[in-house]
C-alpha positions as CSV (number, residue, x, y, z in Angstrom):
1,W,91.2,-15.5,110.5
2,I,91.3,-11.7,111.4
3,F,91.1,-11.5,107.3
4,W,88.5,-14.3,107.1
5,L,86.2,-12.5,109.6
6,N,85.6,-9.7,107.0
7,V,84.3,-12.0,104.3
8,P,80.8,-12.3,105.9
9,L,80.6,-8.9,107.2
10,G,81.5,-7.9,103.2
11,I,78.8,-9.9,102.2
12,A,76.4,-8.5,104.9
13,L,76.9,-4.9,103.7
14,I,76.6,-5.8,99.9
15,G,73.4,-6.6,100.4
16,L,72.4,-3.5,102.9
17,S,74.0,-1.1,100.0
18,L,71.9,-2.4,97.3
19,G,69.1,-2.0,99.5
20,R,69.5,1.0,101.2
21,L,71.6,3.3,99.1
22,A,70.7,5.2,96.7
23,E,72.7,5.1,93.5
24,S,74.5,8.3,92.4
25,H,76.9,9.1,89.1
26,G,80.1,11.6,89.4
27,P,81.5,13.3,86.3
28,S,83.3,10.8,83.8
29,T,87.1,11.3,84.3
30,Q,90.2,9.2,83.0
31,L,93.1,7.8,84.6
32,D,95.8,9.9,85.3
33,P,98.5,7.4,85.3
34,V,101.6,9.8,85.7
35,A,99.6,11.3,88.6
36,V,99.3,7.9,90.1
37,L,103.0,6.7,89.6
38,L,104.4,10.4,90.9
39,V,102.2,10.6,94.3
40,S,102.6,7.0,95.2
41,G,106.4,6.9,94.6
42,G,107.0,10.2,96.7
43,A,104.6,9.0,99.4
44,A,106.7,5.5,99.4
45,A,110.0,7.3,99.2
46,A,109.2,9.7,102.4
47,I,107.9,6.8,104.5
48,W,110.9,4.7,103.3
49,G,113.4,7.5,103.8
50,V,111.8,8.3,107.9
51,I,112.3,4.6,108.5
52,R,115.6,4.8,107.5
53,A,116.7,7.6,109.0
54,G,115.3,5.9,112.5
55,D,117.8,2.8,111.6
56,D,120.9,5.3,110.4
57,G,120.2,8.8,111.6
58,F,118.8,11.5,109.3
59,T,122.5,12.8,108.2
60,N,123.0,9.0,106.5
61,P,123.4,9.7,102.9
62,L,120.8,7.1,101.6
63,A,118.3,8.6,104.1
64,L,118.5,12.2,103.1
65,G,118.4,11.1,99.5
66,T,115.7,9.1,99.6
67,L,113.7,11.5,101.6
68,G,114.7,13.8,98.8
69,L,113.5,11.6,96.1
70,G,110.0,11.7,97.9
71,A,110.0,15.3,98.2
72,I,111.0,16.2,94.3
73,L,107.9,13.3,93.2
74,L,105.5,14.9,95.5
75,L,106.5,18.4,94.4
76,A,106.4,17.0,90.6
77,F,102.7,15.5,91.9
78,V,101.6,19.0,92.5
79,A,103.1,20.8,89.0
80,W,101.7,17.7,87.0
81,E,98.0,18.3,88.7
82,R,98.3,22.3,88.1
83,R,98.7,21.3,84.0
84,A,96.8,18.2,84.2
85,A,93.5,18.4,81.8
86,E,91.9,16.2,84.0
87,P,93.5,16.2,87.4
88,M,93.6,12.9,90.1
89,L,93.4,15.5,92.4
90,P,92.2,19.1,91.6
91,L,94.2,21.8,93.6
92,R,91.0,24.1,93.8
93,L,89.9,21.7,96.3
94,F,92.3,23.1,98.8
95,R,91.2,26.8,98.2
96,H,88.5,25.5,100.9
97,R,89.2,26.3,104.3
98,T,87.1,23.3,105.9
99,F,88.6,21.0,103.5
100,D,92.3,21.4,104.6
101,A,91.5,21.9,108.3
102,A,89.4,18.4,107.9
103,I,92.3,16.8,106.2
104,G,94.9,18.1,108.0
105,A,93.4,17.0,111.1
106,G,92.4,13.5,109.8
107,F,96.1,13.3,108.9
108,L,97.4,14.0,112.3
109,M,94.8,11.9,113.9
110,M,95.7,8.7,112.2
111,G,99.4,9.4,112.8
112,A,98.5,9.2,116.5
113,Q,96.5,6.7,116.3
114,Y,98.6,4.1,114.3
115,A,101.5,5.0,116.0
116,A,99.8,4.8,119.3
117,A,98.2,1.4,118.0
118,F,101.6,-0.2,117.3
119,L,103.4,1.3,120.8
120,I,100.6,0.0,123.4
121,T,100.5,-3.2,121.4
122,E,104.2,-3.8,121.8
123,Y,104.2,-2.9,125.1
124,L,101.5,-5.1,126.4
125,Q,103.1,-7.9,124.9
126,T,106.9,-6.9,125.1
127,V,107.1,-5.6,128.9
128,L,104.0,-6.7,130.2
129,G,104.2,-9.9,128.9
130,Y,100.6,-10.6,127.8
131,S,99.9,-12.8,125.0
132,P,98.3,-11.6,121.9
133,L,94.9,-12.7,122.9
134,Q,95.2,-11.2,126.2
135,A,96.9,-7.9,125.0
136,G,94.0,-7.5,122.2
137,L,91.6,-7.7,125.0
138,R,93.2,-5.5,127.2
139,F,93.4,-3.1,124.5
140,L,89.7,-3.0,124.0
141,P,89.0,0.7,126.3
142,M,90.9,2.6,123.1
143,T,89.4,0.1,120.5
144,A,85.9,-0.9,121.6
145,T,84.9,2.8,122.0
146,P,84.3,3.6,118.3
147,L,81.4,1.2,118.1
148,V,79.4,3.1,120.4
149,V,81.1,7.0,120.6
150,A,81.2,7.3,116.7
151,P,77.6,6.6,116.0
152,L,76.6,9.3,118.6
153,A,78.9,11.8,117.3
154,G,77.8,11.2,113.9
155,M,74.6,12.1,114.8
156,L,75.4,15.0,117.3
157,S,77.6,16.4,114.7
158,D,74.3,17.1,112.5
159,R,72.8,19.0,115.4
160,I,75.8,21.4,116.3
161,G,78.5,20.8,113.7
162,A,81.9,19.0,113.0
163,R,84.0,21.5,114.5
164,P,83.4,21.1,118.5
165,L,83.3,17.5,118.3
166,M,86.4,17.3,116.4
167,A,88.5,19.7,118.2
168,T,87.1,18.1,121.8
169,G,87.5,14.9,120.3
170,L,91.3,15.1,119.2
171,A,92.1,17.0,122.4
172,L,90.9,13.9,124.5
173,Q,93.1,11.8,122.3
174,A,96.3,13.6,123.0
175,A,95.4,14.0,126.6
176,G,94.8,10.2,126.4
177,L,97.9,9.3,125.0
178,A,100.2,11.9,127.2
179,W,98.5,10.2,130.4
180,L,99.8,6.7,129.0
181,A,103.2,7.8,128.3
182,L,103.4,9.0,131.8
183,T,101.6,5.7,133.1
184,A,102.9,3.1,130.9
185,T,106.4,1.8,132.7
186,P,107.6,-1.5,132.7
187,T,106.1,-2.0,136.4
188,A,102.6,-0.2,136.0
189,A,99.6,-2.9,136.5
190,Y,97.2,-2.8,133.8
191,T,94.3,-1.3,136.3
192,S,96.3,1.7,135.9
193,L,96.2,1.9,131.9
194,I,92.5,1.7,131.9
195,L,91.3,5.4,132.0
196,P,94.0,6.4,129.8
197,L,93.1,4.0,127.5
198,L,89.2,4.6,127.4
199,V,90.2,8.7,127.4
200,A,92.1,8.1,124.4
201,G,89.7,5.8,122.7
202,I,86.7,8.5,123.4
203,G,88.6,11.1,121.9
204,V,89.4,9.4,118.6
205,S,86.1,7.8,118.5
206,M,84.5,11.5,117.9
207,P,86.5,12.9,114.8
208,F,86.6,9.8,113.0
209,A,82.8,9.8,112.6
210,T,83.3,13.2,111.4
211,V,86.4,13.9,109.2
212,G,85.0,12.4,106.2
213,S,81.9,13.9,106.0
214,T,83.0,17.1,106.8
215,V,85.7,16.7,103.9
216,V,83.3,15.9,101.3
217,S,80.7,18.7,102.2
218,A,83.7,21.0,102.2
219,V,83.4,20.6,98.3
220,T,80.8,20.3,95.6
221,P,78.8,17.4,94.4
222,D,80.8,17.0,91.0
223,D,84.3,16.6,93.5
224,M,83.2,14.9,96.4
225,G,84.1,11.4,94.9
226,K,88.0,13.1,94.3
227,A,87.6,14.5,97.7
228,S,86.4,11.1,99.2
229,G,89.3,9.3,97.5
230,A,92.2,12.0,98.4
231,N,90.5,11.8,102.1
232,S,91.6,8.0,102.4
233,T,94.8,8.3,100.7
234,V,95.7,11.1,103.7
235,L,94.2,9.1,106.3
236,T,96.5,6.1,105.3
237,F,99.7,8.3,104.8
238,G,99.0,9.8,108.0
239,G,98.9,6.1,109.7
240,A,102.3,5.0,107.9
241,L,104.2,8.1,108.5
242,G,102.9,8.0,112.2
243,I,104.3,4.4,112.9
244,A,107.3,5.5,110.8
245,I,108.5,8.1,112.9
246,V,107.5,6.6,116.3
247,T,109.9,3.6,115.3
248,S,112.6,5.8,114.4
249,I,112.2,7.4,118.2
250,L,112.5,3.8,119.6
251,A,115.7,3.0,117.2
252,A,117.0,6.6,118.2
253,H,116.8,5.7,121.9
254,M,118.5,1.5,121.6
255,Q,121.0,1.0,124.1
256,P,122.7,-2.4,124.8
257,G,120.9,-4.9,126.8
258,V,117.9,-2.6,127.4
259,D,114.7,-3.0,125.4
260,P,114.1,0.4,123.0
261,L,110.4,0.3,124.6
262,V,111.3,0.5,128.1
263,T,113.8,3.5,127.0
264,G,111.8,4.8,123.9
265,L,108.2,4.2,124.8
266,R,107.8,7.7,126.7
267,P,108.9,10.4,124.2
268,A,107.2,7.9,121.7
269,L,103.9,8.2,122.9
270,L,104.6,11.9,123.6
271,V,105.0,12.4,119.8
272,A,101.9,10.4,119.1
273,A,99.8,12.8,121.5
274,G,101.6,15.6,119.7
275,F,100.3,14.5,116.3
276,A,96.8,14.8,118.0
277,S,97.5,18.2,119.6
278,L,97.8,19.6,116.1
279,A,95.1,17.8,115.0
280,A,92.8,19.6,117.4
281,I,94.5,23.0,116.6
282,A,93.9,21.7,113.0
283,A,90.1,21.2,113.5
284,L,89.4,24.7,114.7
285,G,89.6,25.8,110.9
286,V,86.3,23.7,110.4
287,G,83.9,25.7,109.0
288,R,79.9,25.2,107.6
289,P,79.4,22.7,104.8
290,Q,80.2,24.2,101.3
291,R,76.6,22.8,100.5
292,E,74.6,25.3,102.9
293,V,77.0,28.2,102.3
294,V,75.8,27.9,98.5
295,R,72.0,27.5,99.7
296,E,72.1,30.5,102.2
297,A,73.8,32.5,98.9
298,E,70.9,31.2,96.9
299,K,68.2,32.3,99.3
300,R,70.0,35.6,99.7
301,G,69.7,35.8,96.1
302,E,66.2,35.0,95.9
303,L,65.0,37.4,98.6
304,R,66.8,40.0,96.9
305,L,65.0,39.1,93.6
306,A,61.9,39.3,95.3
307,E,62.6,42.5,97.5
308,T,63.6,44.4,93.7
309,A,60.2,43.0,92.2
């Protein structure tokens, strides 16, 4: 039913898109199948290697071999893109500090969010004994806040810029997850979790609406499609890697006869909070949108021409 729910929403959004969005066209480029295989294989091998290492340790030959394979494939992807006539991901995009900072912050943000969502859902059901429906309702302080905060943050970013919203929000996300790590014990009352859930939810809502727009605003219009695709891929990869890392931490804290969530929840949540803290630091590197810089440079050029005349 959670999938069927998306069908009427999708149909409604098709109508809104046709009626409210202007048509646009990017440059015509060809699919790069070699790049697709290299980056997909590298990402899959890296994530599988992290999961394998969580079960068998990072000294396990299979885990090390898979991680090494992932690194080789990703390096091969970079080398291929450097020489491709029509690269899937032009490496020139990474020359923009704002692009790097925003995409890095998004990667770490989603790693923290997906990891926390997995851990808290398991904690509410496995440790505190709530049913899936009961756990979902009690998770709303974190998951429902984007419906209210994200649109407000998006409007506010147009006035004050993305950097203060992203950095502040990610710092709040880190604080909320660290608070949860200290509060979520096997005997904790749910009421003690509401405030940290709310803080983390408000925190992730603030950059959630601004990361994507910041990424595409850091590049020229011709590169917006590729920048947006790169951002979506990096966010997904960050979430998958975040879950893989925290499950590895849980596996490393397994003890005979003891639920790993009881012994491993705190260190795993603290790692997720660490991801969010690093994301907040990365967000400090976000600058002004590229098109504003270009527009001001053009204005300065026009002014100099007028003064010369």
